PATI-501197 format. One record per residue (C-alpha): residue number from 1; residue in one letter; z, x, y. Coordinates in pm, 1 decimal. Layout:
! residues N
SITE   n res       pz       px       py
SITE NUM   A        Z        X        Y
...
END
This chain:
! residues 123
SITE   n res       pz       px       py
SITE   1   X -12993.6  13092.9   6149.7
SITE   2   X -12653.2  13049.5   5982.4
SITE   3   X -12359.6  12905.3   6170.9
SITE   4   X -12005.1  12887.7   6044.9
SITE   5   X -11732.3  12677.9   6193.8
SITE   6   X -11373.3  12731.8   6096.3
SITE   7   X -11087.9  12490.9   6164.6
SITE   8   X -10767.3  12603.8   6335.2
SITE   9   X -10594.8  12703.6   6008.8
SITE  10   X -10893.5  12904.2   5882.4
SITE  11   X -10889.1  12692.0   5568.1
SITE  12   X -11226.6  12520.1   5564.0
SITE  13   X -11533.6  12711.5   5661.1
SITE  14   X -11844.4  12497.6   5706.7
SITE  15   X -12191.1  12635.1   5637.4
SITE  16   X -12479.6  12487.1   5827.4
SITE  17   X -12750.0  12658.5   5617.1
SITE  18   X -12696.9  12602.2   5241.9
SITE  19   X -12978.7  12842.1   5141.5
SITE  20   X -12781.6  13165.1   5185.6
SITE  21   X -12487.5  13141.7   4945.3
SITE  22   X -12452.9  13522.0   4908.3
SITE  23   X -12393.8  13568.3   5277.7
SITE  24   X -12166.5  13268.6   5268.4
SITE  25   X -11945.2  13427.1   4998.2
SITE  26   X -11932.6  13753.5   5189.9
SITE  27   X -11838.3  13575.8   5508.4
SITE  28   X -11569.9  13374.6   5334.6
SITE  29   X -11424.1  13696.1   5193.7
SITE  30   X -11426.5  13856.0   5538.6
SITE  31   X -11268.8  13546.8   5691.2
SITE  32   X -10996.5  13546.3   5425.9
SITE  33   X -10925.3  13913.6   5499.0
SITE  34   X -10910.4  13837.1   5870.0
SITE  35   X -10678.5  13542.8   5800.9
SITE  36   X -10451.2  13768.6   5591.2
SITE  37   X -10452.7  14030.0   5868.2
SITE  38   X -10366.5  13767.2   6128.3
SITE  39   X -10078.2  13639.2   5915.1
SITE  40   X  -9951.1  13995.7   5872.3
SITE  41   X  -9971.2  14050.2   6246.8
SITE  42   X  -9784.6  13721.4   6300.7
SITE  43   X  -9507.6  13835.5   6063.9
SITE  44   X  -9485.3  14171.2   6241.5
SITE  45   X  -9477.1  13990.9   6576.7
SITE  46   X  -9192.7  13768.8   6456.8
SITE  47   X  -9001.0  14074.6   6331.9
SITE  48   X  -9061.5  14253.2   6659.8
SITE  49   X  -8953.9  13947.6   6859.1
SITE  50   X  -8632.7  13921.6   6656.1
SITE  51   X  -8565.7  14291.4   6700.2
SITE  52   X  -8625.3  14276.9   7077.1
SITE  53   X  -8389.1  13979.3   7106.8
SITE  54   X  -8123.6  14165.6   6908.2
SITE  55   X  -8161.9  14473.2   7131.0
SITE  56   X  -8148.1  14255.4   7441.1
SITE  57   X  -7823.3  14098.3   7322.1
SITE  58   X  -7676.8  14442.3   7252.6
SITE  59   X  -7778.0  14565.5   7598.3
SITE  60   X  -7611.5  14260.5   7752.9
SITE  61   X  -7294.9  14336.3   7554.2
SITE  62   X  -7305.8  14700.4   7663.4
SITE  63   X  -7350.6  14594.9   8026.3
SITE  64   X  -7036.4  14383.6   8001.5
SITE  65   X  -6845.9  14669.7   7841.3
SITE  66   X  -6976.7  14915.2   8100.4
SITE  67   X  -6870.0  14684.2   8383.7
SITE  68   X  -6521.7  14652.7   8234.9
SITE  69   X  -6494.4  15029.7   8191.5
SITE  70   X  -6618.8  15086.8   8545.2
SITE  71   X  -6347.4  14854.3   8675.5
SITE  72   X  -6086.7  15045.0   8474.4
SITE  73   X  -6209.2  15378.7   8610.6
SITE  74   X  -6181.6  15243.8   8965.7
SITE  75   X  -5827.2  15127.4   8889.2
SITE  76   X  -5738.5  15470.0   8744.5
SITE  77   X  -5872.1  15643.3   9056.8
SITE  78   X  -5664.8  15411.3   9275.8
SITE  79   X  -5353.6  15480.3   9065.9
SITE  80   X  -5415.4  15856.8   9084.4
SITE  81   X  -5446.4  15836.3   9462.5
SITE  82   X  -5126.9  15631.1   9485.1
SITE  83   X  -4951.2  15879.1   9252.4
SITE  84   X  -5059.9  16166.1   9476.3
SITE  85   X  -4919.9  15988.0   9784.0
SITE  86   X  -4593.9  15908.8   9604.4
SITE  87   X  -4550.8  16271.8   9497.3
SITE  88   X  -4597.1  16380.6   9858.3
SITE  89   X  -4339.7  16121.2   9968.3
SITE  90   X  -4090.7  16243.9   9704.6
SITE  91   X  -4138.1  16601.2   9824.5
SITE  92   X  -4084.7  16493.2  10186.0
SITE  93   X  -3772.5  16291.8  10099.0
SITE  94   X  -3630.3  16578.6   9884.5
SITE  95   X  -3682.0  16822.0  10171.3
SITE  96   X  -3519.6  16580.3  10416.6
SITE  97   X  -3225.2  16528.4  10178.4
SITE  98   X  -3175.7  16902.7  10144.0
SITE  99   X  -3182.6  16943.8  10523.0
SITE 100   X  -2925.4  16665.0  10567.8
SITE 101   X  -2697.0  16818.5  10304.5
SITE 102   X  -2716.2  17153.3  10484.4
SITE 103   X  -2646.1  16983.2  10816.5
SITE 104   X  -2343.4  16803.1  10670.8
SITE 105   X  -2198.9  17143.2  10569.1
SITE 106   X  -2253.2  17289.6  10915.6
SITE 107   X  -1890.4  17243.1  11026.1
SITE 108   X  -1734.0  17325.8  10687.8
SITE 109   X  -1496.0  17618.9  10675.8
SITE 110   X  -1475.5  17852.5  10377.2
SITE 111   X  -1158.9  18049.6  10332.9
SITE 112   X  -1190.2  18353.7  10115.5
SITE 113   X   -910.5  18521.7   9929.7
SITE 114   X   -715.7  18205.9   9853.2
SITE 115   X   -731.4  18115.6   9482.6
SITE 116   X   -876.0  17777.4   9403.1
SITE 117   X   -670.8  17549.8   9190.3
SITE 118   X   -822.0  17277.2   8980.0
SITE 119   X   -553.0  17030.0   9075.0
SITE 120   X   -589.4  17086.9   9448.5
SITE 121   X   -704.8  16790.8   9647.4
SITE 122   X   -964.8  16870.2   9900.4
SITE 123   X  -1004.3  16644.4  10198.7
END
């Protein structure tokens, strides 16, 4: 029976049965392929980890921007509501002003047939 032990870095395989060198060479080749595959997976993992961190940072930035925009939208809605109330108040005050002007003319007297002169003083 052949047993192989490999250290943590996959650098030094140890053969316990020196009589089967052909199998040993094949196993070393397979182990080297596995080691290369593991290193490739590690590189891909590191790239993926970096990419996920970048995306996470971007999402955090977008959340901050979205919160700021949401606050602005709320402010705009409040301003629109206030504008609507102010327009109604202006309309009410204009109507009241018009009514008061009409009331102030209630006792005025208009004489027809007398020519108006530009220099006449009206009291």
